[in-house]
Each structure stands twice: as structure tokens, then as C-alpha cells.
MARKENU-764445 format. One line per 8 residues: number of its first residue (from 1); their letters; for each residue x, y, z of C-alpha. Coordinates in Angstrom, 2 decimals. Example, Ala and Ser with C-alpha at 12.3 -4.5 7.8 and 13.67 -1.06 7.14 Angstrom:
BEGIN
1) as) 12.30:-4.50:7.80; 13.67:-1.06:7.14
END
This chain:
BEGIN
1) xxxxxxxx) -59.94:-66.04:-88.61; -63.13:-65.59:-92.61; -61.53:-65.28:-95.95; -64.06:-67.68:-97.27; -65.54:-68.32:-100.69; -68.22:-65.73:-101.27; -71.31:-66.75:-103.29; -73.15:-64.47:-105.64
9) xxxxxxxx) -75.33:-62.13:-103.66; -78.31:-62.37:-105.96; -80.70:-59.44:-106.54; -81.66:-56.70:-104.08; -84.39:-58.89:-102.62; -81.78:-60.90:-100.70; -80.08:-59.83:-97.49; -76.37:-60.45:-98.36
17) xxxxxxxx) -75.62:-62.06:-95.04; -78.68:-64.30:-95.28; -77.66:-65.36:-98.78; -74.23:-66.28:-97.47; -75.78:-68.33:-94.71; -78.12:-70.22:-97.04; -75.27:-71.36:-99.24; -72.06:-73.19:-98.53
25) xxxxxxxx) -70.24:-71.85:-95.50; -67.29:-69.77:-96.50; -63.90:-71.26:-95.72; -62.21:-69.72:-92.73; -58.76:-68.21:-93.17; -57.68:-70.81:-90.63; -58.97:-73.49:-93.04; -56.33:-72.29:-95.46
33) xxxxxxxx) -53.72:-72.99:-92.82; -54.82:-76.58:-92.32; -52.21:-78.72:-90.62; -49.48:-76.50:-92.06; -50.47:-73.67:-89.75; -48.83:-72.46:-86.60; -49.09:-75.80:-84.83; -47.34:-77.74:-87.55
41) xxxxxxxx) -44.97:-74.84:-88.11; -43.83:-75.04:-84.51; -42.90:-78.67:-84.82; -41.13:-78.27:-88.17; -39.30:-75.05:-87.39; -35.84:-76.58:-87.06; -36.14:-78.07:-90.54; -37.37:-74.78:-91.92
49) xxxxxxxx) -34.50:-72.87:-90.32; -32.04:-75.33:-91.79; -33.58:-75.02:-95.24; -33.35:-71.25:-95.01; -29.84:-71.26:-93.67; -30.84:-69.63:-90.40; -28.84:-70.81:-87.41; -30.66:-70.31:-84.13
57) xxxxxxxx) -31.48:-66.68:-83.44; -28.84:-65.19:-85.69; -29.95:-61.92:-87.24; -29.18:-60.74:-90.73; -29.51:-57.02:-90.30; -27.60:-55.03:-92.87; -26.32:-51.50:-92.44; -28.49:-49.15:-90.40
65) xxxxxxxx) -31.08:-47.29:-92.46; -31.94:-43.62:-92.07; -35.66:-44.15:-92.58; -36.56:-40.46:-92.73; -34.14:-40.06:-95.62; -35.28:-43.34:-97.17; -38.88:-42.20:-97.42; -37.95:-38.74:-98.70
73) xxxxxxxx) -36.03:-40.37:-101.53; -38.85:-42.72:-102.58; -40.47:-41.83:-105.88; -44.20:-42.36:-106.48; -45.16:-45.18:-108.84; -48.41:-46.39:-110.30; -48.06:-50.05:-109.30; -48.66:-52.14:-106.15
81) xxxxxxxx) -47.89:-55.86:-105.82; -49.96:-57.22:-102.93; -49.50:-60.73:-101.45; -52.32:-61.99:-99.25; -54.06:-65.15:-98.07; -56.62:-66.80:-100.39; -60.16:-65.45:-100.18; -59.23:-62.65:-97.79
89) xxxxxxxx) -60.60:-59.56:-99.54; -63.94:-58.55:-101.04; -64.78:-60.21:-104.34; -67.94:-59.79:-106.38; -68.39:-61.35:-109.82; -64.64:-61.42:-110.35; -64.16:-57.84:-109.18; -62.59:-56.51:-106.02
97) xxxxxxxx) -64.39:-53.23:-105.36; -61.98:-52.00:-102.69; -58.98:-52.30:-105.00; -60.85:-50.80:-107.94; -61.78:-47.78:-105.83; -58.13:-47.46:-104.80; -56.99:-47.43:-108.41; -59.67:-44.91:-109.32
105) xxxxxxxx) -58.64:-42.61:-106.45; -54.87:-42.88:-106.88; -54.14:-44.16:-110.37; -52.18:-47.03:-108.77; -52.83:-50.42:-110.36; -52.81:-53.43:-108.04; -51.49:-56.89:-108.86; -53.22:-58.87:-106.13
113) xxxxxxxx) -51.80:-62.33:-105.47; -53.57:-64.66:-102.97; -50.39:-66.69:-102.66; -50.00:-67.08:-98.88; -51.06:-70.53:-97.64; -49.24:-70.34:-94.30; -46.84:-68.01:-92.54; -44.20:-70.74:-92.42
121) xxxxxxxx) -44.31:-71.71:-96.09; -44.53:-68.11:-97.28; -41.59:-67.08:-95.11; -39.55:-69.94:-96.60; -40.46:-68.66:-100.07; -39.43:-65.03:-99.61; -36.56:-65.47:-97.13; -33.82:-66.24:-99.72
129) xxxxxxxx) -34.49:-63.01:-101.65; -34.82:-60.94:-98.48; -31.59:-62.37:-97.06; -29.78:-61.63:-100.32; -31.28:-58.12:-100.39; -33.04:-58.92:-103.64; -36.52:-58.05:-104.84; -39.24:-60.46:-103.70
137) xxxxxxxx) -41.77:-59.22:-106.23; -44.09:-57.99:-103.48; -44.60:-54.52:-102.05; -47.11:-55.53:-99.42; -47.49:-58.81:-97.51; -49.95:-59.99:-94.84; -48.26:-61.82:-91.95; -49.74:-63.06:-88.66
145) xxxxxxxx) -48.11:-61.88:-85.45; -45.95:-64.68:-84.12; -42.61:-66.30:-84.78; -42.42:-65.48:-88.49; -43.37:-61.84:-87.99; -40.68:-61.61:-85.32; -38.15:-63.21:-87.67; -38.96:-60.67:-90.39
153) xxxxxxxx) -38.38:-57.83:-87.95; -35.29:-59.26:-86.25; -33.61:-60.09:-89.54; -34.17:-56.56:-90.85; -36.40:-57.81:-93.65; -39.11:-55.14:-93.27; -39.25:-51.44:-93.98; -40.01:-49.18:-91.09
161) xxxxxxxx) -43.18:-47.27:-91.92; -43.46:-43.56:-92.52; -46.34:-43.09:-90.09; -46.83:-39.48:-91.19; -48.32:-40.90:-94.40; -50.93:-42.91:-92.48; -53.27:-40.27:-91.01; -56.32:-42.48:-91.51
169) xxxxxxxx) -54.78:-45.19:-89.36; -54.38:-42.82:-86.44; -57.85:-41.35:-87.00; -59.87:-44.53:-87.46; -57.92:-47.54:-86.14; -59.26:-49.44:-83.16; -57.23:-49.17:-79.96; -56.92:-52.94:-80.25
177) xxxxxxxx) -54.55:-52.58:-83.22; -52.56:-49.52:-82.19; -49.16:-49.98:-80.57; -49.32:-53.81:-80.41; -46.94:-55.62:-78.09; -45.29:-57.49:-80.99; -44.64:-54.23:-82.91; -44.47:-51.27:-80.49
185) xxxxxxxx) -45.54:-48.02:-82.09; -46.63:-49.82:-85.27; -43.06:-49.39:-86.40; -43.32:-52.07:-89.10; -46.99:-52.94:-89.50; -50.65:-52.05:-89.46; -53.36:-54.66:-89.01; -55.30:-56.13:-91.92
193) xxxxxxxx) -57.76:-58.26:-89.93; -58.06:-59.45:-86.35; -59.62:-62.40:-84.56; -60.18:-63.80:-81.10; -59.55:-67.22:-79.60; -61.82:-68.09:-76.69; -64.43:-70.76:-75.96; -67.48:-71.96:-77.85
201) xxxxxxxx) -70.14:-74.39:-76.72; -73.20:-76.18:-78.05; -76.23:-74.81:-76.19; -78.24:-77.91:-77.09; -75.85:-80.01:-75.06; -74.90:-77.60:-72.30; -77.76:-75.74:-70.64; -75.82:-73.59:-68.20
209) xxxxxxxx) -73.82:-70.49:-69.02; -70.17:-70.99:-69.84; -67.97:-68.23:-68.46; -64.46:-69.53:-67.74; -61.58:-71.62:-69.03; -62.25:-73.79:-65.97; -65.44:-74.93:-67.71; -63.19:-76.81:-70.12
217) xxxxxxxx) -62.25:-79.05:-67.20; -65.76:-79.73:-65.90; -66.11:-83.52:-65.35; -69.74:-83.22:-66.52; -68.38:-82.70:-70.04; -65.93:-85.61:-69.97; -65.27:-87.00:-73.43; -66.88:-83.99:-75.09
225) xxxxxxxx) -64.20:-81.33:-74.61; -62.18:-80.02:-77.54; -58.79:-78.33:-77.29; -56.53:-77.02:-80.03; -53.50:-78.86:-81.34; -51.80:-75.51:-81.93; -49.52:-75.27:-78.92; -49.51:-71.47:-79.07
233) xxxxxxxx) -53.27:-71.38:-78.57; -53.21:-74.23:-76.05; -50.49:-72.71:-73.91; -52.00:-69.22:-74.10; -55.35:-70.48:-72.83; -53.71:-72.30:-69.93; -51.80:-69.15:-68.99; -54.89:-66.96:-69.11
241) xxxxxxxx) -56.75:-69.47:-66.95; -54.19:-69.00:-64.19; -54.36:-65.22:-64.51; -51.15:-64.71:-66.47; -51.00:-62.53:-69.58; -49.08:-64.62:-72.14; -47.19:-61.55:-73.37; -45.38:-61.19:-70.05
249) xxxxxxxx) -45.23:-64.87:-69.10; -42.12:-66.75:-67.99; -40.81:-70.29:-68.27; -42.00:-70.89:-64.71; -45.50:-69.78:-65.73; -45.46:-72.12:-68.72; -44.53:-75.12:-66.62; -47.08:-74.25:-63.95
257) xxxxxxxx) -49.85:-73.93:-66.55; -49.23:-77.48:-67.80; -50.41:-78.87:-64.45; -53.96:-77.85:-65.31; -53.62:-79.16:-68.87; -52.38:-82.52:-67.57; -55.25:-82.73:-65.09; -57.73:-81.83:-67.83
265) xxxxxxxx) -56.31:-84.35:-70.33; -58.59:-87.33:-69.43; -61.66:-85.20:-70.20; -60.48:-84.14:-73.68; -61.97:-85.87:-76.71; -59.29:-84.51:-79.00; -56.70:-81.84:-79.69; -58.09:-80.57:-82.96
273) xxxxxxxx) -56.99:-78.53:-85.91; -59.68:-76.61:-87.82; -61.91:-79.70:-87.62; -62.97:-78.71:-84.10; -65.81:-76.70:-85.64; -67.31:-79.80:-87.28; -67.24:-81.64:-83.97; -69.07:-78.76:-82.30
281) xxxxxxxx) -71.65:-78.67:-85.07; -72.44:-82.38:-85.02; -72.56:-82.57:-81.22; -69.56:-84.84:-80.68; -67.90:-81.96:-78.88; -69.96:-79.87:-76.48; -67.37:-77.28:-75.53; -64.08:-76.29:-77.13
289) xxxxxxxx) -61.43:-73.69:-77.65; -62.66:-71.74:-80.65; -61.98:-68.90:-83.07; -64.56:-66.11:-83.05; -64.77:-65.95:-86.86; -65.56:-69.65:-87.14; -68.49:-69.36:-84.74; -69.81:-66.31:-86.59
297) xxxxxxxx) -69.83:-68.30:-89.83; -71.35:-71.36:-88.14; -74.18:-69.20:-86.83; -74.86:-67.93:-90.36; -74.75:-71.45:-91.75; -77.50:-73.08:-89.72; -75.86:-73.57:-86.31; -77.27:-70.74:-84.18
305) xxxxxxxx) -76.96:-72.98:-81.10; -73.16:-72.57:-81.10; -72.17:-69.72:-78.81; -68.83:-67.96:-78.59; -67.72:-66.83:-75.14; -65.02:-64.44:-74.00; -63.85:-66.17:-70.80; -63.78:-64.01:-67.69
313) xxxxxxxx) -60.03:-64.62:-67.55; -59.64:-63.10:-71.01; -59.21:-64.20:-74.62; -56.37:-64.22:-77.09; -56.36:-61.63:-79.86; -54.30:-62.22:-83.00; -53.60:-59.90:-85.91; -52.85:-60.41:-89.57
321) xxxxxxxx) -50.61:-57.50:-90.48; -49.73:-55.55:-93.60; -45.96:-55.13:-93.90; -43.61:-53.76:-96.56; -40.63:-56.00:-97.41; -37.20:-54.51:-97.94; -36.33:-53.90:-101.58; -39.99:-53.13:-102.32
329) xxxxxxxx) -40.13:-51.36:-105.67; -43.37:-49.52:-104.88; -43.12:-48.68:-101.19; -45.10:-45.43:-101.45; -47.91:-47.32:-103.17; -47.99:-49.76:-100.26; -48.31:-46.90:-97.77; -51.01:-45.34:-99.94
337) xxxxxxxx) -53.06:-48.56:-99.79; -52.60:-48.85:-96.03; -53.92:-45.32:-95.56; -56.77:-45.86:-98.05; -57.84:-49.08:-96.36; -58.15:-47.39:-92.97; -61.32:-45.49:-93.85; -64.82:-46.56:-92.80
345) xxxxxxxx) -65.92:-47.08:-96.41; -63.08:-49.26:-97.63; -62.68:-51.20:-94.38; -66.45:-51.68:-94.42; -66.47:-53.06:-97.95; -63.73:-55.54:-97.07; -65.21:-56.41:-93.68; -68.68:-57.17:-95.01
353) xxxxxxxx) -67.04:-59.93:-97.00; -64.42:-61.38:-94.66; -66.25:-60.91:-91.32; -63.35:-61.10:-88.92; -62.82:-58.48:-86.21; -62.69:-55.17:-88.04; -59.72:-52.88:-87.25; -61.86:-49.82:-88.13
361) xxxxxxxx) -64.80:-49.49:-85.70; -66.44:-46.73:-87.76; -66.88:-49.24:-90.60; -69.82:-50.60:-88.60; -71.98:-47.62:-89.52; -70.98:-47.88:-93.18; -71.96:-51.55:-93.29; -75.23:-50.84:-91.51
369) xxxxxxxx) -76.28:-47.66:-93.33; -74.83:-48.11:-96.82; -74.35:-51.83:-97.40; -77.33:-52.53:-95.11; -75.99:-55.78:-93.76; -77.34:-55.91:-90.21; -75.97:-59.37:-89.51; -72.35:-58.34:-89.95
377) xxxxxxxx) -72.75:-54.81:-88.58; -74.47:-55.94:-85.39; -72.25:-58.91:-84.65; -70.08:-58.60:-81.51; -67.73:-61.07:-83.21; -67.02:-58.49:-85.93; -67.39:-55.29:-83.92; -66.63:-56.28:-80.31
385) xxxxxxxx) -67.47:-54.17:-77.31; -64.90:-52.11:-75.45; -65.26:-54.56:-72.57; -64.28:-57.46:-74.83; -61.30:-55.50:-76.12; -60.06:-54.97:-72.57; -60.18:-58.72:-71.97; -58.05:-59.41:-75.06
393) xxxxxxxx) -54.38:-60.36:-74.78; -51.66:-61.15:-77.30; -49.39:-64.13:-77.76; -46.06:-64.50:-76.01; -43.31:-62.88:-78.08; -40.29:-65.14:-78.51; -36.95:-63.46:-77.85; -34.99:-65.91:-80.01
401) xxxxxxxx) -35.08:-69.44:-81.37; -34.06:-71.02:-78.07; -36.94:-69.25:-76.38; -39.24:-70.45:-79.13; -38.07:-74.04:-78.80; -38.47:-73.89:-75.02; -42.16:-73.10:-75.46; -42.50:-76.07:-77.79
409) xxxxxxxx) -40.77:-78.36:-75.30; -43.21:-77.38:-72.58; -46.50:-77.62:-74.48; -45.97:-80.16:-77.26; -45.98:-83.13:-74.84; -49.53:-82.26:-73.78; -50.77:-82.61:-77.34; -48.59:-85.58:-78.22
417) x) -49.63:-87.54:-75.14
END
């Protein structure tokens, strides 16, 4: 999921993607999460709720908002304050071309702040202002679908979008990012970047084709199997293996899925954070749960023998989403950027740098014909097939904190054992 450091591209003699691959591998956006990502966030949630003054699933919605009137009353400004993850937008020689083109086209200046290190820590930072109905200082934030996104929605901390101002989204957005289960009708969000969680394996160590989550429990790979220590990813994989879409899963499904995880446990070398990719690269691990973006970058960086697989049972798709916080001072500017981003040119410029799953399929032609980066444009890990999209499923959506804690109680013991 690859907001990685981007080296200088050199002169026109170099293929940009090749130059990336010959230098230090760019840091994945998941690297930025580290142990403070979703897995650690799940375990520490009670403490975070206490620090934020949130008791259980209590909501903090204020008075109902007439959003049609709200948007009619908004006045245009020439400023946009944009909070994002580090290294998660195009950057060349200290310049961000996509943002510069936006300013040139609209006159809106962008203060871009790569301040988000994790959904949990960022939520804890902005929650006090949002709860007090005060200005956060941001007009646009990028949040991963999951517990914190749900909290922002349930607490009334996000503006509902004026979708009439986003024609490019409806014209160019992939079906994968329209009407997501965690935000029906894109009421509060549009996707910034997307990624998949499936399986990867080392073809030097495993000579047969890998096709299923059941391959992660093959005794032939004993001691060389990697699983994730993020219980959302772990539980979602176990549910998909038994033919259950995590989005519609039940407590009974969760408990049933742990039977396979418990049976598999003796074969597992480790429940890894982002370090799983290093174990795959050095051959300690032969097969593992994996993020599509990590394998794409590994392939560019001298590990072409690592192969990402969409299991026949399906894969998880996650989305980092652009949202507008309440009390935004430049809400129309935020909508203007959302609409500007959802064009093949701008999405292509960003995508050629970050190389996750692009939310604008038509950006593929721009990258191929204008940027002339065949590696990114032709990668199924950046521009997946329609068949792969159909096999992609979202995370379970927690109804409230008790629901959230119940998931933790089911899956954390697998990792902790």
C-alpha cells in the first residue's frame, strides 16, 4: 500500500521505472504504519478511546445539517490545506507537479502536509478539535477504511460531499471505488489510492502454482509460512478461505474461521508486520499473506521471483480515502481538488509515482503514452483486470465499539499464541 521515497529520474535515457528499481526500494505506505498500524491500533483502542474521551460507541453528532443549503452557502477561496501520509504523492526535485497543475488551473494554493503516520494517531490528533466543533487546520484528509473512518462518520466529524461538483469521479472512477460498502453512495469520501491483500510466494522455493488460501496450510511449507499480525487482515483471509465475504460476516463465522487458523498455526514461521517482505526476499519465508504494492516494488528492486496471487477465494481490497472534516475553511477547494484528481492525466502523474492500485483506469493510457512508463502502466498490480476486481472484497464494518472489540477477542489469541 507505495508512497515511497522517489529517487531522481535522471536524463531521458533512463526508463523511470527502471531507475526506481536500480536504486533503493521506495518505502511502502504500510512501512509508514510500522507497528503503530491497524494491528497495534486494534490492541490499543481502549486506551485511545479513553484519551479522546470516547465511551464505547457513543456518537457526537451535532444538529442535523441541510447539506444542500450548506454547499450553496460556501464561498470559493484560493487555499487548500491537505493532510496526507508521507511520500504519498508525486514529487520531483522538490516539486509536486499534480498540485502545481491544480494551482495553475484553479488559482488555489495548496499547503500540503505529509503529517499522517497512522490512522489511529492522526485520529487522536484531530478528534479534540472535531468534537469541540473547532477548526482542525485541514480541509482534506486521507483516511483508510476501517474503524477510524467509521468513527469519523458516526461521530458526525465529516462533511457530506456535494457529488454534483465531482463529475470527473463519476466519469472516470473505477467501479472498485464507487459506492463502497463502508461509505454507501460515496456520501463522505472518494478514494485516493487502493491496494490488495492476497498471497505472495517465492518461485525459487515453490515450483508449483499457488492458487488458494489453503496453500498457506500446506505441510510441505511447514516453517516457511508467513501470516500477518494485523488481525483485520488475518481474520479477513480466514473468512475468505471458508467462502465468507468479510463485509457480511457474523460472530459465528469469525469463530468458525479460527479453526483453520489454529490448525495452520504449527506451520507458521511468524505473524509479521511489514517485515514479511524481507523474509520473502531472503527465502526464510516461502509463502505469505502479502500486499500487492509491496510485491510490485520488490519485483522492481531485484526480486522478480516473488509472485503476487489473487486467491481463487478472493482477496481483500482496502482504500485510502479523501474526506473533508467539519469546520473546513476551504471546503469548495477540497471538492475542486477531488474533481481535478479524478482525471486520467492527474491520476496518472500521481500513480506513476506511488504505484498502488489506481482508482482511475484511464490513467493507464496516460502513463503508457505520455509518461511512457511501461512497467507501471502494464502492471496488473497497478491496473488490475476486471476479473481481479470481481474477486475483491472489503473489510468487515464494525457497528460499534463492542462489535470492534468482539473481533479483537476472536482473532488476537491466534497471533498472541
